[in-house]
N, CA, C and O of each residue as an XYZ file, in Angstrom:
408
protein
N     -48.090    -12.774     49.487
C     -46.969    -11.407     48.517
C     -47.944    -10.181     48.417
O     -49.118     -9.851     48.248
N     -46.388     -9.628     48.685
C     -46.294     -8.268     48.613
C     -45.848     -7.641     46.757
O     -45.232     -8.204     45.852
N     -46.627     -6.034     46.856
C     -46.699     -6.033     45.412
C     -46.410     -4.414     45.944
O     -47.349     -3.667     46.223
N     -44.811     -3.946     46.051
C     -44.704     -2.223     46.800
C     -43.965     -1.168     44.844
O     -43.239     -0.181     44.726
N     -44.611     -2.015     43.817
C     -44.843     -1.095     43.077
C     -42.708     -1.331     41.909
O     -42.051     -0.681     41.097
N     -42.598     -2.621     42.651
C     -41.312     -3.059     41.579
C     -41.234     -3.987     40.522
O     -42.179     -4.767     40.635
N     -40.549     -4.250     39.566
C     -41.072     -4.973     38.960
C     -40.604     -6.210     39.593
O     -39.921     -6.083     40.610
N     -40.998     -8.018     38.920
C     -40.219     -8.724     39.595
C     -38.782     -8.754     38.650
O     -38.574     -8.607     37.446
N     -37.953     -9.006     39.766
C     -36.100     -9.207     39.610
C     -36.621    -10.717     38.806
O     -37.131    -11.709     39.326
N     -36.398    -10.549     37.865
C     -35.888    -12.597     36.693
C     -34.178    -12.680     36.676
O     -33.514    -11.850     36.055
N     -33.630    -13.680     37.363
C     -31.771    -13.668     37.192
C     -31.558    -13.963     36.108
O     -30.649    -13.201     35.782
N     -31.830    -14.697     35.127
C     -31.736    -14.981     34.168
C     -31.649    -13.514     33.097
O     -31.510    -13.715     31.891
N     -31.722    -12.358     33.517
C     -32.700    -11.100     32.485
C     -31.049    -10.450     33.012
O     -30.089    -10.133     32.311
N     -31.234    -10.420     34.667
C     -30.094     -9.565     35.092
C     -28.747     -9.946     34.660
O     -27.921     -9.140     34.230
N     -28.486    -11.661     34.839
C     -26.938    -12.163     33.923
C     -26.882    -11.215     32.319
O     -26.367    -10.209     31.831
N     -27.643    -12.154     32.031
C     -27.297    -11.828     30.735
C     -27.255    -10.306     30.400
O     -26.771     -9.936     29.331
N     -27.914     -9.149     31.584
C     -27.308     -7.873     30.842
C     -25.664     -7.809     31.852
O     -24.691     -7.370     31.239
N     -25.533     -8.089     32.792
C     -24.312     -7.707     33.672
C     -23.418     -8.710     32.717
O     -22.193     -8.721     32.834
N     -24.383     -9.903     31.367
C     -23.070     -9.981     30.751
C     -22.864     -9.201     29.168
O     -21.753     -8.885     28.745
N     -23.621     -9.064     28.722
C     -23.344     -7.918     27.856
C     -22.473     -6.796     28.347
O     -21.369     -6.511     27.883
N     -23.244     -6.037     29.588
C     -22.298     -4.645     30.508
C     -20.584     -5.120     29.500
O     -19.957     -4.611     28.570
N     -20.361     -6.896     30.780
C     -19.147     -6.909     30.307
C     -18.111     -6.830     28.993
O     -17.033     -6.248     28.877
N     -18.930     -7.709     27.983
C     -18.889     -8.051     26.784
C     -18.388     -6.516     26.022
O     -17.285     -6.185     25.587
N     -19.571     -5.841     26.070
C     -19.614     -3.670     25.753
C     -18.102     -3.690     26.456
O     -17.159     -3.745     25.667
N     -17.821     -3.654     27.788
C     -16.924     -2.735     28.114
C     -15.381     -3.440     28.070
O     -14.477     -2.609     28.160
N     -14.950     -4.850     27.944
C     -13.383     -5.548     27.441
C     -13.896     -4.677     25.935
O     -13.369     -3.603     25.643
N     -15.023     -5.337     25.033
C     -14.951     -4.125     23.564
C     -14.128     -2.844     22.886
O     -13.266     -2.591     22.043
N     -15.334     -1.989     24.214
C     -14.105     -0.729     24.737
C     -12.980     -0.317     24.544
O     -12.260      0.268     23.735
N     -13.034     -0.981     25.931
C     -11.044     -0.883     25.807
C     -10.255     -2.388     25.111
O      -9.753     -3.026     26.036
N     -10.140     -2.756     24.377
C      -9.441     -3.205     23.402
C      -8.101     -3.074     22.887
O      -8.089     -3.219     21.665
N      -7.590     -2.972     23.114
C      -5.970     -1.909     22.862
C      -5.269     -2.096     21.002
O      -4.307     -1.584     20.430
N      -6.449     -3.181     20.523
C      -6.255     -3.260     19.578
C      -7.095     -1.866     18.551
O      -6.643     -1.474     17.475
N      -8.153     -1.406     19.106
C      -8.739     -0.697     18.733
C      -7.989      0.776     18.763
O      -7.585      1.407     17.786
N      -7.911      1.174     20.267
C      -6.494      2.423     19.931
C      -5.565      2.500     19.021
O      -5.357      3.482     18.308
N      -4.744      1.077     19.003
C      -3.682      1.599     18.037
C      -3.802      2.071     16.859
O      -3.234      2.917     16.168
N      -5.132      0.959     16.712
C      -5.401      1.017     15.364
C      -6.251      2.185     15.056
O      -6.593      2.240     13.874
N      -6.709      3.198     15.874
C      -7.665      4.342     15.722
C      -5.843      5.430     15.467
O      -5.204      6.085     14.644
N      -5.831      5.037     16.543
C      -4.098      6.418     17.261
C      -2.604      5.597     15.520
O      -1.615      6.305     15.335
N      -2.699      4.701     14.898
C      -2.227      4.723     13.661
C      -2.877      5.025     12.913
O      -2.106      5.354     12.011
N      -4.328      5.253     12.403
C      -5.439      5.836     11.587
C      -4.946      6.745     11.555
O      -4.172      6.706     10.599
N      -4.868      8.011     12.245
C      -4.660      9.071     12.438
C      -3.856      9.900     11.926
O      -3.986     10.929     11.263
N      -2.746      9.133     12.443
C      -1.264      9.742     12.732
C      -1.286      9.429     10.803
O      -1.199     10.355      9.997
N      -1.383      8.346     10.508
C      -1.045      7.423      8.844
C      -1.739      9.183      8.245
O      -0.982     10.109      7.954
N      -2.971      9.260      8.192
C      -3.237     10.435      7.260
C      -2.927     11.496      7.075
O      -2.830     12.130      6.024
N      -2.592     11.997      8.986
C      -1.812     13.358      8.508
C      -0.889     13.270      7.637
O      -0.820     13.951      6.614
N       0.655     11.572      8.345
C       1.841     12.224      7.582
C       1.520     11.917      6.418
O       2.581     12.247      5.887
N       0.276     11.172      4.745
C       0.649     11.099      3.398
C       0.346     12.145      3.789
O       1.414     12.735      3.628
N      -0.671     13.236      4.413
C      -1.433     14.741      3.596
C       0.277     15.024      3.368
O       0.662     14.941      2.202
N       1.533     15.422      4.658
C       2.538     15.955      4.803
C       3.323     15.062      3.489
O       4.484     15.172      3.097
N       2.857     14.676      3.277
C       4.010     13.143      2.149
C       3.362     14.249      1.039
O       3.939     15.223      0.555
N       2.343     13.907      0.859
C       2.173     15.378     -0.147
C       2.080     15.952     -0.746
O       1.845     15.882     -1.952
N       2.345     17.254      0.373
C       2.807     18.214      0.040
C       4.037     19.017     -0.017
O       4.537     20.136     -0.127
N       4.222     17.704      0.133
C       5.904     17.310      0.761
C       7.022     18.711     -0.377
O       7.082     18.297     -1.535
N       7.514     19.602     -0.263
C       8.790     20.164     -1.536
C       9.680     19.711     -2.040
O       9.873     18.669     -1.415
N      10.504     19.801     -2.902
C      10.822     19.495     -3.944
C      12.143     19.351     -3.241
O      12.988     18.477     -3.432
N      12.200     21.001     -1.851
C      13.691     19.850     -1.686
C      13.615     19.662     -0.468
O      14.557     19.788      0.315
N      11.888     19.172     -0.035
C      12.442     18.122      1.183
C      12.092     17.056      0.299
O      10.931     17.055      0.708
N      12.087     16.032     -0.668
C      11.901     15.193     -1.659
C      13.802     15.303     -1.501
O      14.420     14.752     -0.590
N      14.396     16.065     -2.516
C      15.811     15.700     -2.346
C      16.753     15.667     -0.997
O      17.943     15.356     -1.036
N      16.272     15.915     -0.181
C      16.588     15.928      0.978
C      16.567     14.413      1.560
O      17.334     14.096      2.469
N      15.402     13.244      0.835
C      15.474     12.133      1.066
C      15.982     11.350      0.061
O      15.810     10.190     -0.312
N      16.444     11.993     -0.175
C      16.967     11.081     -1.847
C      15.929     10.810     -2.869
O      16.084      9.819     -3.581
N      15.100     11.414     -2.999
C      14.170     11.642     -4.190
C      13.660     10.698     -3.690
O      14.099      9.577     -3.946
N      12.647     10.869     -2.882
C      11.867      9.759     -2.465
C      11.333     10.234     -1.374
O      11.878     10.738     -0.393
N       9.641      9.942     -1.729
C       8.939     10.722     -0.670
C       8.515     10.105      0.344
O       7.575      9.310      0.365
N       9.501     10.598      1.646
C       9.083      9.308      2.641
C       8.067      9.630      3.245
O       7.266      8.724      3.472
N       7.782     10.839      3.656
C       6.228     10.779      4.511
C       5.341     10.269      3.809
O       4.526      9.641      4.485
N       5.087     10.271      2.382
C       3.791      9.959      1.720
C       4.294      7.792      2.018
O       3.533      6.902      2.398
N       4.952      7.748      1.851
C       5.036      6.404      2.424
C       5.434      5.781      3.513
O       5.666      4.588      3.711
N       5.510      7.006      4.427
C       5.942      6.124      5.863
C       3.839      6.271      6.581
O       3.112      5.478      7.179
N       3.628      7.838      6.010
C       1.797      7.764      5.934
C       0.655      6.153      6.015
O      -0.068      5.587      6.834
N       1.255      5.931      4.164
C       0.259      4.986      4.037
C       0.790      4.053      4.468
O      -0.164      3.277      4.535
N       2.099      3.220      5.026
C       1.768      2.538      5.969
C       1.041      1.829      6.830
O       0.581      0.693      6.953
N       1.111      3.687      7.845
C       1.093      3.550      9.477
C      -0.875      3.338      8.952
O      -1.658      2.651      9.606
N      -1.147      3.898      8.037
C      -2.563      4.274      7.513
C      -2.618      2.629      7.314
O      -3.203      2.346      8.359
N      -2.475      1.832      6.898
C      -2.195      0.183      6.380
C      -2.197     -0.435      7.535
O      -2.852     -1.467      7.685
N      -1.668     -0.044      8.246
C      -1.225     -0.748      9.331
C      -2.554     -0.416     10.986
O      -3.094     -1.150     11.814
N      -2.542      0.931     10.728
C      -4.295      0.662     12.040
C      -5.070      0.264     11.175
O      -5.405     -0.801     11.693
N      -5.590      0.314     10.277
C      -6.918     -0.214      9.566
C      -7.037     -1.563      9.442
O      -8.143     -2.101      9.479
N      -5.751     -2.336      9.261
C      -5.635     -4.080      9.774
C      -5.653     -4.152     11.234
O      -6.217     -5.037     11.877
N      -4.987     -3.148     11.727
C      -5.321     -3.507     13.434
C      -7.226     -3.576     13.782
O      -7.842     -4.473     14.357
N      -7.855     -2.050     13.077
C      -9.050     -1.900     13.908
C     -10.265     -3.142     12.754
O     -11.441     -3.350     13.052
N      -9.580     -3.750     11.545
C     -10.326     -5.139     10.763
C     -10.193     -6.342     12.356
O     -11.054     -7.002     12.937
N      -8.622     -6.157     12.612
C      -8.319     -7.632     13.603
C      -9.451     -6.973     14.328
O     -10.516     -7.042     13.715
N      -9.474     -6.588     15.043
C     -10.715     -5.873     16.323
C     -12.251     -6.289     15.490
O     -13.252     -6.897     15.869
N     -12.014     -5.884     14.684
C     -13.605     -6.361     13.936
C     -14.064     -7.543     13.905
O     -15.011     -7.848     14.631
N     -13.651     -8.180     13.303
C     -12.900     -9.828     12.328
C     -13.318    -10.647     13.802
O     -14.033    -11.648     13.841
N     -12.618     -9.886     15.140
C     -12.272    -11.635     16.081
C     -11.928     -9.973     17.897
O     -11.011     -9.435     18.518
N     -13.564     -9.994     17.807
C     -13.332     -8.723     18.791
C     -13.129     -9.550     20.524
O     -13.049    -10.659     21.053
N     -13.129     -9.112     20.618
C     -12.460     -9.804     22.519
C     -12.723     -9.925     23.191
O     -12.593     -8.827     23.731
N     -13.395    -10.962     24.303
C     -14.679    -11.928     24.267
C     -14.601    -11.152     25.861
O     -13.413    -10.907     26.072
N     -15.205    -10.830     26.681
C     -14.917    -11.046     28.336
C     -15.114    -11.656     28.941
O     -16.263    -12.080     28.823
N     -14.128    -12.392     30.323
C     -13.511    -12.686     31.008
C     -14.801    -13.440     32.243
O     -15.166    -12.921     33.298
N     -15.250    -14.742     31.674
C     -16.242    -14.930     32.873
C     -16.139    -14.815     34.187
O     -15.128    -15.418     34.548
N     -16.627    -14.392     34.962
C     -16.358    -14.333     36.470
C     -16.516    -15.668     37.031
O     -15.954    -15.781     38.120
N     -17.201    -16.869     36.554
C     -17.111    -17.633     37.745
C     -16.992    -19.063     36.901
O     -17.757    -19.963     36.555
N     -15.576    -18.736     36.773
C     -14.380    -18.947     35.941
C     -13.379    -19.287     36.509
O     -12.678    -18.279     36.417
N     -12.866    -19.958     36.996
C     -11.775    -20.358     38.107
C     -10.389    -20.376     37.272
O     -10.104    -21.131     36.342
N      -9.360    -19.036     38.019
C      -7.695    -19.122     36.551
C      -7.070    -19.903     37.297
O      -6.809    -19.684     38.480
N      -6.758    -20.951     36.622
C      -5.668    -21.474     36.382
C      -4.631    -20.852     36.882
O      -4.449    -19.657     36.649
N      -3.568    -21.781     37.857
C      -2.599    -21.557     38.758
C      -0.881    -21.423     37.784
O      -0.399    -22.333     37.110
N      -0.448    -20.449     37.937
C       0.619    -20.713     36.966
C       1.760    -21.126     37.564
O       2.753    -21.388     36.885
């Protein structure tokens, strides 16, 4: 037994750490997070524009505050995407599992 200053390597700990890294990467690159974030950001911007629409812009849209309604719908959709991502997080694929042939 030689002790050259390196800690003992436990394969179970290494496997657990690798699994945690894969899981974090899968959650980080979840498309629902990107889509939800963009829709929330654009929804806030368009809603604010709709709140401050001039009378001429409202009359142009037949009396409907279209920017406000469109912004609120975008905001709701973005929040639903983020909620979906939070409730059902993405699972990292198991690298040891065989993929079925198509």
